[in-house]
C-alpha positions as CSV (number, residue, x, y, z in Angstrom):
1,M,0.1,-0.2,0.1
2,R,2.5,2.7,0.6
3,R,4.4,1.8,-2.5
4,I,0.9,2.7,-4.3
5,V,0.8,6.2,-2.4
6,F,3.8,6.7,-3.4
7,F,3.5,6.2,-6.9
8,I,0.3,8.4,-7.2
9,V,2.6,11.2,-5.7
10,A,5.3,10.8,-7.8
11,I,3.4,11.3,-10.2
12,F,1.4,14.3,-9.2
13,F,5.0,15.8,-8.4
14,F,6.0,15.0,-11.6
15,C,3.3,16.5,-13.4
16,L,3.8,20.0,-11.0
17,S,7.3,19.9,-11.7
18,S,6.9,19.5,-15.8
19,F,4.0,22.3,-16.4
20,A,6.4,24.4,-14.1
21,Q,9.3,24.0,-16.3
22,N,7.2,24.7,-19.8
23,D,8.7,28.4,-20.3
24,N,12.4,26.3,-20.0
25,K,10.9,23.6,-22.6
26,I,9.2,26.6,-25.1
27,R,13.0,28.0,-25.2
28,Q,14.6,25.0,-25.2
29,L,12.7,24.1,-28.3
30,R,13.0,27.1,-30.2
31,D,16.9,26.6,-30.0
32,N,16.9,23.4,-31.0
33,I,14.4,24.6,-34.1
34,A,17.0,27.2,-35.0
35,K,19.6,24.5,-35.0
36,N,17.8,22.0,-36.8
37,D,16.8,25.2,-39.4
38,V,20.5,25.0,-39.8
39,A,20.6,21.7,-40.6
40,T,18.3,21.1,-43.6
41,Q,20.5,24.1,-45.2
42,H,23.8,21.6,-44.5
43,P,24.5,19.8,-48.2
44,K,25.1,16.1,-46.2
45,K,22.7,16.7,-43.4
46,S,19.6,17.6,-45.0
47,T,20.2,14.6,-47.5
48,N,19.8,12.7,-44.0
49,V,16.4,11.3,-43.2
50,K,16.6,11.7,-39.5
51,T,17.2,15.5,-39.9
52,W,13.5,15.5,-41.1
53,L,12.5,12.9,-38.3
54,D,14.0,15.2,-36.0
55,R,12.4,18.2,-37.4
56,G,9.0,16.5,-37.0
57,K,8.8,15.6,-33.8
58,L,10.6,19.1,-32.8
59,F,7.8,20.8,-34.5
60,Y,5.2,18.6,-32.9
61,D,6.5,19.1,-29.4
62,A,6.6,23.2,-30.2
63,Y,2.2,22.0,-30.5
64,S,2.3,20.0,-27.6
65,V,4.1,21.1,-25.3
66,N,1.4,23.4,-23.9
67,V,-1.7,21.2,-24.9
68,E,-0.7,17.7,-24.4
69,Y,-2.8,17.0,-21.2
70,L,-6.0,19.0,-22.5
71,R,-9.2,17.8,-23.3
72,F,-12.6,19.3,-23.9
73,N,-14.6,19.0,-20.3
74,L,-11.7,18.5,-18.4
75,P,-12.7,18.7,-14.8
76,V,-11.2,22.1,-12.6
77,S,-9.9,19.7,-10.7
78,E,-7.7,18.0,-12.9
79,A,-6.5,21.4,-14.4
80,R,-5.6,22.6,-11.0
81,L,-3.5,18.9,-10.8
82,F,-1.9,19.2,-14.3
83,F,-1.2,23.6,-14.1
84,R,-1.4,24.1,-10.7
85,E,-2.8,27.9,-9.2
86,P,-3.0,30.1,-12.2
87,R,-2.1,33.6,-12.3
88,Q,-4.8,35.1,-12.7
89,I,-8.9,34.0,-12.6
90,I,-10.7,36.5,-14.7
91,S,-14.7,35.8,-14.4
92,G,-16.8,36.1,-17.5
93,D,-20.1,37.4,-18.3
94,D,-21.1,34.4,-19.7
95,G,-20.1,32.4,-16.0
96,S,-17.0,31.2,-17.5
97,E,-13.9,31.1,-15.8
98,T,-10.7,32.1,-18.1
99,F,-7.1,30.5,-15.7
100,V,-4.4,32.6,-17.4
101,Y,-1.0,30.7,-17.3
102,S,1.7,32.3,-18.5
103,N,1.8,30.2,-21.4
104,I,-2.2,29.4,-22.0
105,K,-5.6,30.3,-21.2
106,L,-7.9,27.7,-19.7
107,I,-11.6,28.4,-20.2
108,F,-13.8,27.0,-18.1
109,E,-17.8,26.7,-18.3
110,N,-20.0,24.7,-15.3
111,D,-16.4,23.3,-14.0
112,A,-15.4,21.7,-17.5
113,L,-13.0,22.6,-19.8
114,R,-14.9,24.5,-22.8
115,N,-11.6,26.0,-24.8
116,W,-8.1,27.4,-24.6
117,E,-5.9,29.7,-26.1
118,V,-2.0,29.4,-26.3
119,T,-0.6,32.7,-25.5
120,N,3.0,31.7,-25.6
121,S,4.1,28.6,-28.5
122,A,7.5,27.9,-29.6
123,A,7.1,28.0,-33.2
124,D,4.8,29.3,-35.7
125,N,2.2,26.8,-37.1
126,P,4.1,24.1,-35.8
127,L,1.5,21.0,-37.4
128,A,1.8,22.3,-40.7
129,E,5.8,22.6,-40.0
130,S,5.5,18.9,-38.7
131,F,3.8,17.3,-41.4
132,S,6.4,19.1,-44.2
133,A,9.0,17.3,-42.6
134,Y,7.7,14.3,-42.0
135,Q,6.5,14.2,-45.8
136,K,10.1,15.1,-46.7
137,A,11.4,12.2,-44.7
138,R,9.4,10.2,-47.0
139,T,10.9,10.9,-49.8
140,L,14.5,10.5,-48.2
141,D,13.6,6.9,-47.2
142,P,13.4,5.1,-50.4
143,K,13.0,1.8,-48.7
144,G,10.7,2.5,-46.0
145,K,12.5,2.0,-42.8
146,N,10.9,4.7,-41.4
147,E,7.7,4.4,-42.8
148,R,5.8,3.0,-40.0
149,R,7.0,5.7,-37.7
150,I,6.0,8.8,-40.4
151,D,2.2,7.3,-41.1
152,D,1.6,7.2,-37.0
153,A,3.0,10.4,-36.9
154,I,1.1,11.9,-39.3
155,R,-1.9,10.0,-37.7
156,V,-1.6,12.0,-34.4
157,I,-1.1,15.3,-36.5
158,I,-4.1,14.6,-38.7
159,N,-6.3,13.7,-35.7
160,D,-4.8,16.7,-33.5
161,L,-5.9,18.9,-36.6
162,E,-9.4,18.2,-35.5
163,T,-9.0,19.0,-31.4
164,K,-7.5,22.4,-32.9
165,F,-9.8,22.8,-35.3
166,F,-13.1,22.7,-32.6
167,N,-11.0,25.1,-30.2
168,E,-10.7,27.5,-32.7
169,F,-14.7,27.0,-33.7
170,Y,-15.3,27.8,-30.3
171,L,-13.7,30.4,-29.7
172,E,-14.8,32.3,-32.5
173,K,-11.7,32.4,-34.4
174,Y,-13.6,31.5,-37.7
175,L,-10.1,32.4,-40.1
176,D,-8.4,30.1,-38.1
177,A,-10.7,27.1,-37.8
178,Y,-11.0,27.5,-41.5
179,N,-7.2,27.6,-41.9
180,T,-7.4,24.3,-39.8
181,A,-9.9,22.3,-42.0
182,I,-8.1,23.2,-45.1
183,Q,-4.9,21.8,-43.6
184,R,-6.8,18.8,-42.4
185,I,-8.3,17.8,-45.6
186,E,-4.3,18.8,-47.4
187,F,-2.6,16.6,-45.3
188,S,-5.3,13.6,-45.4
189,Q,-5.5,14.0,-49.2
190,A,-1.5,13.6,-49.3
191,S,-2.3,10.4,-47.0
192,G,-4.8,9.2,-49.5
193,V,-7.5,10.2,-47.5
194,T,-11.2,11.8,-48.9
195,D,-12.3,13.8,-45.9
196,T,-15.7,15.1,-46.9
197,I,-16.4,16.1,-43.4
198,Y,-13.7,18.7,-43.2
199,H,-14.8,20.2,-46.6
200,F,-18.1,20.9,-45.2
201,L,-16.6,22.0,-42.0
202,A,-14.3,24.4,-43.7
203,G,-17.8,25.4,-45.3
204,F,-19.1,25.9,-42.3
205,A,-16.3,27.9,-40.4
206,A,-16.3,30.4,-43.5
207,F,-20.0,30.6,-43.6
208,T,-20.0,31.5,-39.9
209,K,-17.4,34.3,-40.5
210,S,-18.9,35.6,-43.3
211,S,-22.4,35.6,-41.0
212,N,-20.3,38.9,-39.6
213,D,-18.3,40.7,-41.7
214,D,-19.5,39.4,-45.6
215,S,-15.6,38.1,-46.2
216,M,-15.7,34.7,-47.1
217,W,-19.1,33.6,-49.0
218,Q,-17.1,32.5,-52.1
219,Q,-15.1,30.2,-49.7
220,A,-18.0,28.9,-47.6
221,I,-19.9,27.8,-51.4
222,D,-16.6,26.4,-52.7
223,K,-16.1,24.2,-49.8
224,F,-19.6,23.3,-49.7
225,E,-20.0,22.1,-53.1
226,A,-16.8,20.3,-52.9
227,A,-18.2,18.3,-49.9
228,L,-21.4,17.5,-52.3
229,N,-19.0,16.1,-55.2
230,I,-17.2,13.9,-53.0
231,G,-19.7,12.3,-51.5
232,Y,-20.8,14.0,-48.4
233,R,-23.8,12.8,-46.5
234,E,-25.6,14.4,-43.5
235,T,-27.1,11.9,-41.0
236,G,-30.1,12.6,-38.7
237,D,-31.7,15.7,-38.0
238,R,-28.9,17.7,-40.0
239,R,-29.5,16.3,-43.6
240,G,-30.5,19.1,-45.8
241,E,-28.7,21.6,-43.6
242,I,-25.8,22.1,-46.5
243,Y,-28.5,22.7,-48.7
244,N,-30.1,25.6,-46.8
245,L,-26.6,27.3,-46.3
246,L,-25.6,26.7,-49.8
247,Y,-29.2,28.6,-50.8
248,T,-27.8,31.0,-47.9
249,A,-24.6,31.9,-49.2
250,Y,-25.9,32.1,-52.2
251,K,-28.3,34.8,-51.4
252,S,-25.7,36.6,-50.1
253,I,-23.4,36.9,-52.8
254,G,-26.5,38.2,-55.1
255,N,-26.9,34.6,-57.2
256,D,-30.7,34.0,-56.4
257,E,-30.5,31.5,-59.6
258,K,-28.2,30.0,-57.5
259,A,-29.9,29.7,-54.4
260,L,-33.2,28.8,-55.9
261,Y,-31.2,25.9,-57.2
262,Y,-30.1,24.7,-54.2
263,A,-33.0,25.3,-51.7
264,K,-35.1,23.3,-54.4
265,T,-32.8,20.7,-54.4
266,G,-32.3,20.4,-51.2
267,F,-35.9,20.0,-50.8
268,E,-36.6,17.5,-53.3
269,R,-33.7,14.9,-51.6
270,H,-34.6,15.9,-47.8
271,P,-38.2,17.2,-47.5
272,E,-38.3,16.6,-43.7
273,Y,-35.7,19.4,-43.5
274,T,-38.2,22.3,-42.7
275,Q,-36.1,24.9,-43.3
276,L,-35.5,24.3,-47.1
277,M,-39.3,24.9,-47.4
278,Y,-39.3,28.2,-45.7
279,D,-36.4,29.1,-47.9
280,L,-38.7,28.3,-50.8
281,I,-41.6,29.9,-49.2
282,N,-39.1,33.4,-48.3
283,Y,-38.2,33.4,-51.8
284,F,-40.9,33.3,-53.4
285,L,-42.5,36.0,-51.2
286,E,-39.8,38.3,-52.2
287,R,-40.4,38.1,-55.3
288,N,-44.4,38.8,-55.1
289,D,-44.8,35.1,-56.5
290,N,-47.9,34.4,-54.3
291,T,-49.3,31.4,-56.4
292,L,-45.6,29.2,-55.5
293,A,-45.1,30.8,-52.1
294,L,-48.7,29.7,-51.4
295,E,-48.1,26.2,-52.8
296,Y,-45.4,25.5,-49.5
297,L,-46.9,27.5,-47.0
298,E,-49.8,25.0,-47.4
299,Q,-47.3,22.2,-46.8
300,A,-45.6,24.0,-43.8
301,V,-48.9,24.4,-42.3
302,A,-49.9,20.8,-43.2
303,R,-46.5,19.6,-41.3
304,D,-47.3,21.8,-38.6
305,P,-50.9,23.1,-38.3
306,N,-50.1,24.5,-34.6
307,N,-47.5,27.4,-36.1
308,A,-49.1,30.7,-35.6
309,I,-46.3,32.2,-37.6
310,L,-47.2,30.4,-41.0
311,L,-50.6,30.6,-40.5
312,F,-50.2,34.3,-40.3
313,A,-48.1,33.8,-43.5
314,K,-50.6,31.9,-45.4
315,G,-53.5,34.4,-44.3
316,K,-51.3,37.2,-45.8
317,V,-50.7,35.5,-48.8
318,L,-54.2,34.6,-49.3
319,D,-55.2,38.4,-48.8
320,E,-52.8,39.1,-52.1
321,L,-54.6,36.3,-54.1
322,G,-57.7,37.6,-53.3
323,E,-59.0,35.0,-51.4
324,T,-60.6,36.9,-48.4
325,E,-62.4,34.6,-46.8
326,K,-59.7,32.1,-46.6
327,S,-57.5,34.4,-45.8
328,I,-59.5,35.7,-42.3
329,G,-60.0,31.8,-41.6
330,A,-55.8,31.5,-42.0
331,Y,-55.9,35.1,-39.5
332,E,-57.9,33.3,-37.3
333,S,-56.4,30.1,-36.9
334,S,-53.0,32.2,-35.7
335,I,-54.9,33.9,-33.5
336,K,-56.6,30.8,-32.1
337,V,-52.7,29.1,-31.9
338,D,-51.5,32.3,-30.5
339,P,-53.8,34.7,-28.9
340,T,-50.7,37.5,-28.2
341,Y,-49.4,37.5,-31.8
342,F,-49.7,41.4,-33.0
343,D,-49.7,40.7,-36.5
344,P,-52.8,38.3,-37.3
345,Y,-55.0,40.6,-35.4
346,Y,-53.7,43.8,-37.4
347,N,-54.2,41.9,-40.6
348,L,-57.5,40.6,-39.9
349,A,-58.4,44.3,-39.0
350,V,-57.1,45.7,-42.3
351,V,-58.9,43.0,-44.6
352,H,-62.0,43.9,-43.1
353,F,-61.6,47.6,-43.4
354,N,-60.6,47.0,-47.0
355,Q,-63.7,45.5,-47.4
356,G,-65.3,48.2,-46.0
357,V,-63.4,50.8,-48.6
358,R,-64.6,48.3,-51.7
359,Y,-68.1,48.5,-50.4
360,D,-68.0,52.1,-50.1
361,E,-66.8,52.5,-53.7
362,L,-69.5,50.1,-54.7
363,A,-72.1,52.3,-53.1
364,N,-70.5,55.6,-54.7
365,E,-71.1,54.1,-57.9
366,Q,-74.9,53.1,-57.7
367,R,-78.1,55.4,-59.7
368,I,-80.2,53.8,-57.2
369,Q,-80.8,54.5,-53.6
370,A,-81.7,51.1,-52.4
371,E,-78.6,49.3,-53.8
372,Y,-76.7,52.6,-52.8
373,D,-78.3,51.8,-49.1
374,R,-77.5,47.9,-49.0
375,Y,-73.9,48.7,-49.8
376,K,-73.2,51.4,-47.6
377,N,-74.9,49.0,-45.0
378,L,-72.3,46.5,-46.1
379,S,-69.9,48.6,-45.8
380,D,-70.6,49.4,-41.6
381,E,-70.9,46.3,-41.1
382,A,-67.1,45.5,-42.8
383,F,-65.9,48.6,-40.3
384,Y,-67.8,47.5,-37.5
385,K,-66.3,43.8,-37.9
386,A,-62.4,45.4,-38.0
387,I,-62.7,47.6,-34.6
388,A,-62.5,44.6,-32.6
389,P,-59.2,42.7,-34.0
390,M,-57.6,46.3,-34.1
391,E,-58.7,47.1,-30.7
392,K,-56.8,44.0,-29.9
393,A,-53.8,45.0,-32.0
394,Y,-53.4,48.1,-30.0
395,E,-53.6,46.5,-26.9
396,L,-50.9,44.1,-27.5
397,R,-48.9,47.4,-29.1
398,P,-50.5,51.0,-27.7
399,S,-47.7,52.2,-29.0
400,E,-48.2,51.5,-32.9
401,I,-49.3,54.3,-34.4
402,S,-51.4,53.0,-37.5
403,T,-53.0,50.7,-35.2
404,V,-54.5,54.3,-33.2
405,E,-54.9,56.0,-36.9
406,T,-56.9,53.2,-38.0
407,L,-59.5,52.8,-34.5
408,R,-59.7,56.8,-35.3
409,T,-60.6,56.6,-38.5
410,L,-63.3,53.7,-37.9
411,Y,-64.9,55.4,-34.2
412,F,-64.8,58.9,-36.4
413,R,-66.7,56.7,-39.6
414,L,-69.5,54.7,-37.0
415,R,-70.1,57.3,-34.5
416,V,-73.3,58.3,-35.5
417,K,-74.5,54.8,-36.2
418,Y,-72.7,53.4,-32.8
419,P,-73.2,56.3,-30.5
420,E,-70.7,54.5,-28.3
421,L,-67.9,54.9,-30.1
422,E,-67.7,58.9,-29.5
423,A,-66.3,59.0,-26.3
424,K,-63.6,56.2,-28.3
425,Y,-63.1,58.4,-31.0
426,D,-62.3,61.4,-28.7
427,N,-59.5,59.1,-27.0
428,M,-58.3,57.8,-29.7
429,R,-57.8,60.8,-31.3
430,R,-56.1,62.2,-28.2
431,I,-53.9,59.4,-27.9
432,L,-52.7,60.1,-31.2
433,E,-51.7,63.3,-30.9
434,E,-49.7,62.4,-27.6
435,L,-48.0,60.0,-29.9
436,Q,-47.1,62.5,-32.5
């Protein structure tokens, strides 16, 4: 038992000692890399496979010296074991804690490592340098004496690029993540492997960066299309996502024809991916192509009959197509699903209001008094129907000027026929003056 305890204590102090010496290790690695740089220029040493094998290991060590023991969700307790107490702990607004050390920052969320940031490295782009060195060593080893060693080293490098990519992405360093994904693709190809997922991930990093600054839409498109061309296939709930991303990217660079192609193609292949249907609906709504928009809206509502937004959109399209009664039904269904949703109340009131206006116009065209009176009564009935939904819209958004103006107009128009509206008219007129 004493030997086991001694062994555990020895490991503990070894870890503390190891990480306490990281500054020294980094300095030593820089010195050794500088010496190796000289060797790669030497007439004889530069053709020696050992020079390049050593170089590959040096640069790999330069990468791993700070991150060797790190993994996502590493508990704080283990981090304290390996790294000891940080120089500083910074609390973030999002509830995170950043442990600051001399060469690295560890960012924890809920006591688990979320991501990290190396602040002092022994070399720039060490994994790429390591990979290049091992590839050079392969060319100097025609008999393959070191083939297994080189293959194993490159496999480790490619695996580390995966961790590096996700760490950079979570740090919101999207350009760095994109470049890391490109490295992973190139290294895999050099090893004879087609890495379809990293074509997608490179595209996704470029897409995410462009969402903020429009700088890399084309790179996102290129990588997404390359992923599809080499057989990338999504699984589970994400089947169809890449088509939605391509739709958005092409829309963002103004190529609506290609955007529509990917929305349609994606929807045909993955009709279960609802966002593609929404893409098509929005596409046709933007162009006032209400017939096609309604076609996809009908499908969307059939799948999700309790979606108040879809029902409202359906009502709006039906109204624009002149299907007034169906439009009223869709708005009423939207209100039934979500009684706090402003838009269907407002639009429902507008439908009735517009009906009142049309009846007014028809009344003014009549030469027979009886017909004139009939249309005037229909007009009053339509205007009166507009009051209740518009009052509800006002209740939900009392500062909406168009709602107040419409109510004032309705009260004024009907105040003689319905005397109780006189006081409401005076009140709404006062409110409008205050808002203006």
